[in-house]
C-alpha positions in Angstrom: 57.8 85.2 -158.5 59.0 83.1 -155.7 56.6 82.3 -152.8 57.8 81.3 -149.4 55.4 79.6 -147.0 55.5 79.1 -143.2 57.8 81.9 -142.2 57.3 82.2 -138.4 58.1 85.2 -136.4 57.1 86.4 -132.9 54.5 89.1 -132.8 57.0 91.8 -131.9 59.0 91.4 -135.1 58.2 93.5 -138.1 59.0 93.9 -141.9 62.7 94.1 -141.4 62.9 90.7 -139.6 60.6 89.2 -142.2 62.9 90.3 -145.0 65.9 88.8 -143.1 64.1 85.5 -142.6 63.1 85.3 -146.2 66.6 86.0 -147.6 68.0 83.4 -145.2 65.7 80.8 -146.4 66.5 81.7 -150.1 70.2 82.0 -149.3 70.6 85.4 -151.0 71.5 88.9 -149.8 68.9 91.5 -149.1 70.3 93.5 -152.0 69.1 90.8 -154.4 65.5 91.3 -153.3 63.6 93.5 -155.8 60.3 93.4 -153.8 58.7 91.4 -151.0 54.9 91.3 -150.5 53.0 89.7 -147.7 50.4 87.4 -149.1 49.1 85.9 -145.9 49.4 86.4 -142.2 47.9 84.2 -139.5 48.3 83.6 -135.9 49.6 80.2 -134.6 48.5 79.7 -131.0 48.7 76.0 -130.8 51.7 76.2 -128.3 50.1 78.9 -126.2 51.4 81.2 -124.7 54.2 81.0 -127.2 52.4 82.8 -130.0 53.8 83.1 -133.6 52.8 85.0 -136.7 52.9 82.8 -139.8 53.6 84.5 -143.0 53.4 83.6 -146.7 55.4 86.0 -148.8 56.1 86.6 -152.5 59.6 87.6 -153.3 60.7 89.2 -156.6 64.3 88.6 -157.7 66.2 88.8 -160.9 67.6 85.3 -160.9 64.6 83.0 -160.0 65.8 79.8 -161.6 69.2 79.9 -160.1 67.7 80.4 -156.6 65.1 77.7 -157.1 67.7 75.1 -158.1 69.1 75.5 -154.6 65.8 74.9 -152.8 64.7 71.6 -151.2 61.3 70.6 -149.9 58.1 72.5 -150.6 58.5 75.7 -148.4 59.7 77.6 -151.5 57.8 77.5 -154.8 57.8 79.3 -158.1 54.4 80.8 -158.9 52.7 82.3 -162.0 49.7 84.2 -160.8 47.0 85.2 -163.4 45.3 88.4 -162.2 41.5 88.8 -162.3 40.2 89.6 -165.8 36.8 91.0 -166.5 35.4 89.4 -169.7 35.2 91.1 -173.1 31.9 92.6 -174.0 29.3 90.6 -175.9 27.6 91.7 -179.1 23.9 92.0 -178.2 22.8 95.6 -177.9 20.8 96.9 -174.9 17.8 99.1 -175.4 17.9 100.3 -171.7 20.6 100.5 -169.1 20.9 97.5 -166.7 19.1 98.0 -163.5 20.4 96.9 -160.1 18.0 96.6 -157.2 19.8 97.0 -153.9 23.1 98.4 -152.8 24.4 95.8 -150.4 27.6 94.0 -151.3 26.1 92.0 -154.2 24.4 95.0 -155.8 27.2 97.4 -155.1 29.9 95.3 -156.6 27.8 94.3 -159.6 27.1 98.0 -160.3 30.8 98.8 -159.7 32.0 96.3 -162.2 29.4 97.2 -164.8 30.0 101.0 -164.4 33.7 100.5 -164.6 33.3 98.8 -167.9 31.0 101.3 -169.6 27.5 99.8 -168.8 26.3 102.8 -166.8 23.9 100.9 -164.5 21.0 102.4 -162.6 20.8 101.4 -159.0 17.6 101.6 -157.0 18.0 101.4 -153.2 14.9 101.4 -150.9 17.0 102.8 -148.0 19.1 105.9 -147.4 22.6 106.8 -148.4 25.2 105.4 -145.9 25.7 108.8 -144.3 22.0 109.4 -143.7 21.5 105.7 -142.8 24.1 106.0 -140.0 22.0 108.9 -138.4 18.8 106.7 -138.8 20.4 103.7 -137.1 21.8 105.8 -134.2 18.4 107.5 -133.8 16.8 104.1 -133.5 19.3 102.8 -130.9 19.1 106.0 -128.9 15.4 107.0 -129.2 13.7 103.8 -130.4 12.4 105.5 -133.5 12.5 102.9 -136.3 12.7 103.8 -140.0 11.4 100.6 -141.8 13.5 101.4 -144.9 16.7 102.8 -143.3 18.1 100.7 -140.5 20.6 98.0 -139.8 19.1 95.8 -142.5 18.2 98.3 -145.3 20.2 101.1 -146.9 23.3 101.7 -148.9 26.0 99.0 -147.9 23.5 96.4 -146.9 23.2 94.5 -143.6 26.9 94.0 -143.5 27.7 97.6 -143.0 26.6 97.3 -139.4 28.3 94.1 -138.5 31.9 93.0 -137.8 32.9 93.6 -141.4 34.4 90.2 -141.9 35.8 89.5 -145.3 36.8 85.8 -145.1 34.8 83.3 -147.2 34.9 79.6 -147.9 33.9 80.0 -151.5 36.3 78.3 -154.0 37.8 81.0 -156.2 39.9 79.9 -159.1 39.6 83.1 -161.1 40.5 85.7 -158.5 37.2 87.3 -157.6 37.9 87.1 -153.9 41.1 89.0 -154.3 39.4 91.5 -156.6 36.8 92.2 -153.9 39.6 93.0 -151.4 41.5 95.1 -153.9 38.4 97.2 -154.7 37.9 97.7 -150.9 41.4 98.9 -150.5 41.2 101.2 -153.6 38.2 102.8 -151.8 39.8 103.4 -148.4 39.9 100.0 -146.6 43.2 99.2 -144.8 45.7 97.3 -146.9 46.2 94.6 -144.4 42.9 92.9 -145.5 44.8 91.8 -148.6 46.9 89.4 -146.5 45.2 88.9 -143.2 44.0 85.3 -142.7 40.8 86.7 -141.2 40.4 90.1 -142.9 38.1 92.6 -141.2 37.1 96.2 -141.9 34.7 97.3 -139.2 31.5 99.4 -139.3 33.3 102.7 -138.8 35.6 102.3 -141.9 33.0 100.5 -144.1 30.8 103.6 -144.2 33.5 105.5 -145.8 34.5 102.7 -148.2 30.9 102.3 -149.3 30.5 106.1 -149.9 33.6 106.1 -152.0 32.4 103.1 -154.1 29.2 104.9 -154.8 31.1 108.0 -156.0 33.1 106.0 -158.4 30.0 104.4 -159.9 28.6 108.0 -160.4 31.9 109.1 -161.9 31.8 106.2 -164.4 28.3 107.2 -165.6 26.1 105.2 -163.4 23.1 106.4 -161.3 22.3 105.6 -157.6 18.8 106.5 -156.3 18.0 106.3 -152.7 14.5 106.0 -151.0 13.5 104.2 -154.2 11.9 100.7 -153.7 11.0 98.3 -156.5 7.3 97.5 -155.8 6.3 95.7 -159.0 7.8 94.1 -162.2 6.1 94.1 -165.6 6.4 91.3 -168.1 4.9 91.5 -171.6 5.0 88.7 -174.2 7.4 86.7 -172.1 9.9 89.6 -171.8 10.7 91.9 -168.9 9.8 95.4 -170.0 9.7 97.6 -166.8 9.6 97.9 -163.0 7.6 100.1 -160.7 9.7 102.2 -158.4 8.1 103.8 -155.4 9.6 106.8 -153.6 8.4 108.9 -150.7 6.4 111.0 -153.2 5.3 108.9 -156.2 5.4 105.5 -158.0 7.2 105.5 -161.4 7.2 103.0 -164.1 10.9 102.6 -165.2 12.0 100.7 -168.3 14.1 97.6 -167.6 15.2 94.7 -169.7 18.1 93.6 -167.6 17.3 93.4 -163.8 19.7 92.3 -161.1 17.8 91.3 -157.9 20.3 92.0 -155.0 17.5 92.7 -152.6 19.1 91.3 -149.4 17.8 88.6 -147.0 15.4 90.9 -145.2 13.3 92.2 -148.1 10.3 90.3 -147.1 7.8 92.5 -148.8 9.7 92.2 -152.1 9.8 88.5 -151.8 6.0 88.5 -151.5 5.6 90.8 -154.5 7.9 88.5 -156.6 6.0 85.5 -155.5 2.7 87.1 -156.5 4.3 87.8 -159.9 5.0 84.1 -160.3 8.8 84.5 -159.9 9.9 80.9 -158.8 11.3 80.5 -155.3 11.9 77.8 -152.8 12.1 77.7 -149.0 15.7 76.9 -147.7 17.3 76.1 -144.5 18.9 78.7 -142.3 19.7 79.1 -138.6 18.3 80.9 -135.6 19.5 81.4 -132.0 20.9 84.0 -129.6 23.8 86.4 -129.1 26.2 85.4 -126.4 28.5 87.9 -124.7 31.7 87.0 -122.8 34.5 89.1 -121.3 36.9 89.5 -124.2 39.9 89.0 -121.7 38.5 85.5 -120.9 38.4 84.7 -124.7 41.9 86.1 -125.2 43.3 83.8 -122.3 41.5 80.8 -123.8 42.8 81.4 -127.3 46.3 82.8 -126.6 47.1 81.6 -123.1 47.8 83.6 -119.9 50.5 86.3 -119.5 51.3 86.6 -123.2 54.0 89.2 -123.6 52.7 90.7 -126.8 50.0 93.2 -127.8 47.7 90.9 -129.8 44.4 91.6 -131.5 41.2 90.7 -129.7 40.9 87.0 -130.1 38.1 85.3 -132.2 36.7 81.9 -131.8 34.7 79.4 -133.8 32.8 76.5 -132.2 30.4 73.9 -133.7 28.7 70.7 -132.6 26.4 68.1 -134.0 23.8 67.2 -131.3 22.1 63.9 -130.6 18.8 65.3 -131.7 20.2 65.8 -135.2 20.6 69.6 -135.0 23.8 71.4 -135.8 24.6 74.3 -133.4 27.5 76.6 -134.1 28.9 80.1 -133.7 28.2 82.7 -136.4 29.4 86.2 -137.1 31.7 86.3 -134.0 32.6 89.9 -133.0 35.8 90.3 -131.0 35.6 93.4 -128.9 32.2 94.1 -130.4 28.7 95.1 -129.5 25.3 93.4 -129.9 22.9 95.6 -131.8 19.2 95.9 -132.2 18.9 95.0 -135.9 15.1 95.2 -136.3 13.6 96.4 -139.5 9.8 95.9 -138.9 7.5 97.4 -136.3 6.5 94.8 -133.7 9.3 92.5 -134.4 12.8 92.4 -133.0 16.1 90.9 -134.2 19.7 91.2 -133.0 23.1 91.1 -134.7 26.7 91.7 -133.7 28.9 94.6 -134.8 32.6 95.6 -134.3 34.4 98.7 -135.0 37.8 98.5 -136.8 39.8 98.6 -133.5 37.7 95.9 -131.9 38.4 97.4 -128.5 35.1 96.8 -126.7 35.2 94.9 -123.4 33.0 92.1 -124.5 33.3 89.4 -127.2 30.0 88.3 -128.8 28.8 85.8 -131.2 25.6 84.3 -132.5 25.1 80.8 -131.2 22.6 79.4 -133.7 20.8 76.2 -134.4 20.0 74.9 -137.9 16.3 74.9 -139.0 14.9 73.4 -142.2 11.7 73.6 -144.1 10.3 70.8 -141.9 10.3 73.3 -139.0 8.3 75.9 -140.8 4.9 74.2 -140.5 4.1 74.7 -144.2 5.4 73.9 -147.7 4.8 77.5 -148.8 8.0 79.0 -150.4 7.8 81.9 -147.9 7.1 79.7 -144.8 10.6 80.4 -143.6 9.9 84.1 -143.7 6.9 83.6 -141.5 8.9 81.4 -139.2 11.4 84.2 -138.8 8.6 86.7 -138.2 7.0 84.6 -135.4 10.3 84.4 -133.5 10.8 88.1 -133.9 7.3 88.9 -132.7 8.0 86.8 -129.5 11.3 88.6 -129.0 9.5 91.9 -129.2 6.8 90.8 -126.8 9.0 89.3 -124.2 11.2 92.4 -124.2 8.2 94.9 -124.6 10.1 96.4 -127.5 13.6 96.3 -126.0 16.2 93.7 -126.7 15.5 90.8 -124.3 18.6 89.7 -122.2 19.1 86.7 -119.9 22.0 85.2 -118.1 22.8 81.7 -119.2 22.2 80.1 -115.8 18.6 81.5 -115.8 18.3 80.5 -119.5 18.8 76.9 -118.3 16.3 77.3 -115.6 13.7 79.1 -117.9 13.3 82.1 -115.6 13.8 85.8 -116.0 17.2 87.2 -114.9 17.1 89.7 -112.0 20.7 91.0 -112.0 23.9 90.6 -114.0 26.9 88.9 -112.8 30.5 90.1 -113.8 29.5 90.5 -117.4 27.6 93.7 -118.3 26.0 93.6 -121.8 27.5 95.9 -124.5 24.3 96.5 -126.6 23.4 99.3 -129.0 19.8 100.0 -128.3 17.6 99.6 -125.2 17.6 96.2 -123.5 15.7 94.6 -120.6 15.7 91.5 -118.5 13.3 88.9 -120.0 13.0 85.2 -120.6 14.9 84.8 -123.9 14.3 81.0 -123.8 10.5 81.6 -124.2 11.1 83.0 -127.7 12.0 79.5 -129.0 10.4 76.2 -129.7 11.4 73.7 -127.0 13.8 71.7 -129.2 15.6 74.9 -130.4 15.9 76.2 -126.8 17.2 72.9 -125.6 19.7 72.8 -128.5 21.1 76.2 -127.6 21.5 75.2 -124.0 23.2 71.9 -124.9 25.5 73.6 -127.5 26.7 76.2 -125.1 27.6 73.5 -122.5 29.4 71.5 -125.2 31.4 74.6 -126.2 32.5 75.0 -122.6 34.7 72.0 -123.0 36.5 73.9 -125.8 36.6 77.3 -124.2 36.6 77.1 -120.4 34.1 79.5 -119.0 31.9 79.6 -122.1 28.9 78.3 -120.1 29.3 80.4 -117.0 26.0 81.3 -115.4 26.6 85.0 -116.0 27.2 84.7 -119.7 24.7 87.2 -121.3 22.3 86.0 -123.9 20.1 88.2 -126.1 17.7 87.5 -128.9 16.6 86.7 -131.3 19.2 86.1 -134.0 17.1 85.3 -136.9 18.7 87.0 -140.0 21.6 84.7 -140.4 20.8 84.1 -144.1 17.9 84.2 -146.5 15.0 81.9 -145.9 14.4 81.5 -149.6 16.3 80.8 -152.8 15.3 82.2 -156.2 16.5 79.5 -158.8 18.6 80.7 -161.7 20.2 79.0 -164.7 23.8 78.5 -165.6 23.8 82.1 -167.1 22.6 83.2 -163.6 19.2 84.5 -164.7 15.7 83.2 -164.6 15.0 80.6 -167.3 12.9 82.9 -169.5 13.6 86.3 -168.2 16.8 88.6 -168.0 16.2 88.7 -164.2 19.4 87.9 -162.3 18.8 86.8 -158.7 22.0 87.8 -156.9 23.7 87.6 -153.5 22.5 86.6 -150.1 18.8 87.6 -150.5 18.6 85.3 -153.4 20.2 82.4 -151.6 23.6 82.5 -153.3 25.9 83.9 -150.6 26.5 84.2 -146.9 28.5 87.3 -145.9 30.0 90.4 -147.4 32.7 88.7 -149.5 30.6 85.9 -151.0 27.9 88.3 -151.8 30.3 90.7 -153.5 31.7 87.8 -155.5 28.3 86.8 -156.6 27.6 90.4 -157.7 30.8 90.3 -159.8 29.7 87.0 -161.3 26.4 88.5 -162.4 28.2 91.5 -163.9 30.5 89.1 -165.9 27.5 87.3 -167.3 25.8 90.5 -168.4 29.0 91.7 -169.9 29.6 88.4 -171.9 26.2 88.7 -173.6 25.7 92.5 -174.1 27.8 95.2 -175.5 28.4 98.2 -173.2 25.6 100.8 -173.1 26.2 103.7 -175.5 
């Protein structure tokens, strides 16, 4: 296969022009092309407003060596890709089917790979199916009726289902797990362009269908998925895991378990507490907290693409970061072009926000978290769960200042530490009730100061970022897990076949990296055990 890099076309050009450009570079006729696949597409806006799409394509021809002898430079290369390969089964026999706790990306992909290779996993999910969960979330946003086990954080699909649906990751991937994740998404209904987009994105509306289709395949392959079923205890006898307790709305049941995948998500605070009480090792880790900021999407488009661009381009994203003199890092996170801020709370008396986009990204505002790094030194305790308590305190303050609604404040008033009285040109796009409040009062002084300074720094990169009428809401506290559950090289606890997995266990940060970690755990189980008969 021949790969061509750095093919540039204006955004109004399509597949036909791409083939013409590729054949011109290779100095062959279009008839000699057996197939052409786009492997990467990105936007080059460095010479705005002269915007270009930049492509990497793979071209199949019958006379590769002859064509390659004519090439000079490194734009054209010969590649030999090795597709992802799930390992052969081990020889150790299972007495019981593998159990997966949680059906977010880590648990869902772990179960999907295990089920597809004959292991018939049993999945227990504390929340609802994605269809029922969607109704619970909308009821919360519209009527302020919170279901603590079925909300933006909990339920089938995990927290990422009600987010922007970003699928990019910085995780190094020499064996093809990243590509496998994208292929599985496409097999289950995601748009094919995620296979080559530089910044792939699905969106909440499409993710719901994709997650439902993945669950059906797990069932078709002999797995089980149980909703409204929370793991509330683990049982270890003579140094071996023997069972777990699963609590439903009606009863608590002791279920046999010898292989347990903990894909519990970053918000399962009660489960963290139970595991700590059962002497499962864990350590506090750093994460980040801050606010959501909203700007007019047209302003962001102009900043990123330039003014008077003659093409219909997607809503522009941005990424900003700064290291402050106080030693804190401040940066954008989970940026949602054309998106919405959402009330992402999962506990009564506590309030958290997140960002979400639909596939079209056609909302009038851009939003992003602007967050500040916090470390165990900030938590006020050396307890492994001190970071959890730090989150809870911030969320309690957010709930209090907003009296249960999402607190919002214009940036000019944030700087003056006073409650906003009226909006400027930017009207918030928020799912859930919101109210004017002093968002800055949520934070310790150093964090509030860092948010202010960071936003002013970012104004040098994106003019208008620090306008007085920029809308802030809080608190963005669920950026990643505040704990890590240590695991060995085989990805399980040192003396137990308990596999901490995904973002909740501290090994991922986003949909794709969590899914990849779930696949890694499935591989490790498969290498040791034969499939369940």
